Every structure is written in structure tokens, then in C-alpha cells.
N, C-alpha and C positions, 0 to 999 in steps of 0.2 A: 381192198377199200382203203383209203389214205386216213390216216390217224392225224388229227389239225390240233397239236400243241398251241394254247393262246397263250399271253403274257401274261394273263392270270394264273394260270396253271403252272408254268415257270417261276412264279413267285412264290406259289404254295409250294413248290418242291425246294424252293432255294430255303424257305423260311424253315420248312422242316431239316433241311440240313443242318442248316445254322443253330437250329435249337439242339441238336444234337451235340455239336460241336460243344456248347455252351453248357449241357445238360438242361434237363427238363425242368428240375427243381432251381435254378439259379434264371432260367427264361420266365418261368412263372412267376420268380418275385418281380416282375416290371408289370406284371398281369393282374388287374383288377376283376374279380368274380364277372364274367360276361362278356367281356373283351377278345376283343379277335389278336388271331397270333399277328397281325398288320399293326396294331396300335402297340403290342408288348413290345416287337421288335422298335418300332419309333421310339419309345422309352428309351428301350436300350442303348438305341445311336443318342438320343438326346443328354443321357448319362455319360457315355463315353466324351462328346464333345464339351458338355459341363466339367468334366474331370482334368481334362486336356488345356481348357481356357484358365484353371487355375492354376497351374503348374508354374506360370512366369511368374505369379505373385508370391509361390511357396519360395522358389528360388532366389528373389530378391529379397524376401525378408529373411529368409536363414542365414544367406551370405551377409548382408546388413548387420543381424544380430550378434552373429559367431564373431566378426570383426570388431564389433564395437565393445561388446563384454571382456572381447580378451585384451583390448586397448586400455579398457580402464582397470580391469584386474591389477595388469602389468604396472600400471602407475600408483597402486593403493598397494601394491606386493614389492613394490620396488623390484622387480623382476620380470624384464622382457622376454623369459624362458618358462614361467610358473607353471605352462603345461607341460613342458618335457620334464623339469624339476618334480612334479606333482605335490607343489605348496600350495598350501591356501583352500583344500580339500579335504570332504570328509572320505573314508574308506571306500563308499558304492562309487567316486566319482573317481578316486582313484585305480580301482580294480578297471573301470572301464577303459582309463587311458593305458593302462598295461596292455589290455587286450587289441587297442588299435594299435601301440609299439610292435606288438607281434604280429600284426595282420601287413604291415610295413616292413619289417623284418623279412615276413615268410615270401613276400613278393620282391624281395632284391631292392628295396625304396630305400633313398635313403633319409633317415633320419633327421628331419629338422623343426623346428617350430610353427613356420608354415606348414609344413606337410601334413603336422601333427593336428593342427586347426581344422584343416579341412577333413581330415580323416574322421575328427568325432563326429556323431551323430546329431542330428537335430534334439533329439533326445536327450542326450548329454547336456547341451547347450540349455536346455528351457529346466533341464534338473538345477540347476546354477539358482532358478526362482525359488526354490521350496524355502521353507521356512526355516530353516537350519542355517541358510545363509542370508538370515535377516539383516546381523550385522553387518556385515558386507555390504549389502543395498544400501543403508543409510550412507554411508562412501563413495559409490559409484553409481547411481541410479541418475543423477542427472546429466553423467557423463553418457550412460549409456543409450537413456530416452532423451534428448535436449530439451525434445519440441512436445513430449507432454504435457499436459495442463498440471499445473500445480496440484489441485485439488484432487488429480488423479494420480499423482505421481507417488505409486507405493511398490513394493515389493508385492504386496497382495494381489492390487488391480495388475499390477504386470505379468505376474505368475497366470491368475486366472485369462487373459485375455489372449496369452503366447500359448498356452496349454489348451485353449478352444480351437486355437489353429493348428496346434501339432496336432490335435485328432479329426479334425479335417481335412489335415493333410495325409496321416495315416490313412483315411477313408479313401482316398480319391487315389492315392499310390497304389493301394492292395485293392483294388479294382471294385469296392464296395459300392451300393447303389446310393446315390446321395441326394437324385432328383427329387424326391419326397419329402426332402427335412422342411421344414414349415419355417426355418429360420437362415435358410441357407443365405439370401441375400445378407442378413446380418451378419453372418460368420463370414461373408464376401468383406462386408465394411469393417470388421474388426480386423482383419488383415490390413487392407489397405491406412487404418489407423494407424497400427502397429511401426508399417513403413515409413510413414511420416512423422511418426515420433522419434524415428533413429535418426532419417534423413528425407527432408525435403525436396531436395533434387531427385531423388530417387524414387518417390513416389509420384514428381513427374512424368519421370521415365514410363512407370508403370501405366500413368493413366494415358501416355499414348499406345501401349501395347493390350492395352485390357480388355479382352473380348467376352469377358465374363456377362454384364449386363445383358448384351446384345442375347447372347445364346439362351442365357436363361430368361429372359425375357419373349423371346420365339415362342417359348414350350416346347412339347414334344409333337404337336401336329407338324409343325416347319418339317421337322425330320420325315415325316411320310414323305415328302417331295424326294429324298434320298434312294427310296426305294423304289422308284420309276425306272423302269427297264434293268431291275436288276434280277 
């Protein structure tokens, strides 16, 4: 007697294998009670696509922010090598710089200011928005965020917005679930606003490649189509 394996059987087998590779606990986090494996996997795919779609915005913002703040502090400190020289900073940030210098040295890289700027984490750059640096921001905020509305152009507001994006970035890049966040649209808008506050041209560029609105708007049901023939 011949056994006939249907496409439905194959999908069931493949979903079971995928569940095993993800771990049951992780897979179940995409499931509301009573929902099928197919729906849970569709939400998992949707989450992957959402995280992927945000990456270009994270990159544009992070690079623009670190370059803008580095330039303005260099002017303020009258030292183009202020990062290498570890001036204008508190001990916590100096410690982070020392770790990055060691990392560059360990891989036998050449330590230059530009290399060090790129080496420092997004967390380091956002830490410079801390209240400890409030006096500095009175002198540099207009240069760092030239297009930010005057009514909002404060270190406190910039810190709140930038750390909102940093938390979203960390969640997306560390493979956490973000599909169910009720304010995900608003967080995406915050990222766009910050890019524009630094550079309108960069915001225009981001608008040309930003796929988040389309993917978020389509919902997880659109991802079910990707399971056909799996």
C-alpha cells in the first residue's frame, strides 16, 4: 500500500522542525491561546521582516548622530582628537573608550580618531545625552540637531527620543519580538524625526528605502503566503 504525503503533511513536518530549532518556548511566544502553528509561524516571519525593515533606519541614524556629535564636541572642546585624548568626558565613558582602544589594538588595527568614532557603540553615543553632560549640550545641541524644533530642542527631549530608538534597536538586533508592540509605529516615526533633525537629506534618502510602513501595515496574515510550498 502506497503512503501519500500531502502538502499539508509536509508543512506540518516542516513547522515541527522549525519549532524545534527555535525552541518551543520561543515559538509559543508568537502564539495566542488557541492559535495554530501556522499562525504562530506567520507571526514569527512577520517579526523577522519587521526587524529587517528597521535596520536601514538604525544605521542611518547611528552614523549621522555619532558624526554630528563628534564634530560639535570637537568644535566645543577645540580638539579634533577629543575622543582619542579622552577629554570632555566622565569616567564611565573614558572606560568605554579604553575598551574600544584595546579592541582595535588586539586586532592589530591602526588607532585613528575616525576608527575610534566608528568603534564606539550606539550606547556610548547616547550616554553623552545623560544629564551629567547637560552643560555641554547647551553649547552643542543646535549644531547636533540643527533641524529640531526650538520648542523641543533640549538635551532631555533628545535623550528621551534617542533612548527610545536605542531600546527598539537593541530589541530588533537581538532577535526579540517587537510585532506586538502597540507603539511600534510611533517608535518608527521617532526614528525618522531624529534622522531629519540631524540631516534632512538623510531623511529623504531613508524615505526612498524605508519598507517598514508597508510590512507593518500588511500584518502577519500576509506572511502566511510565504508558507505555501514550504
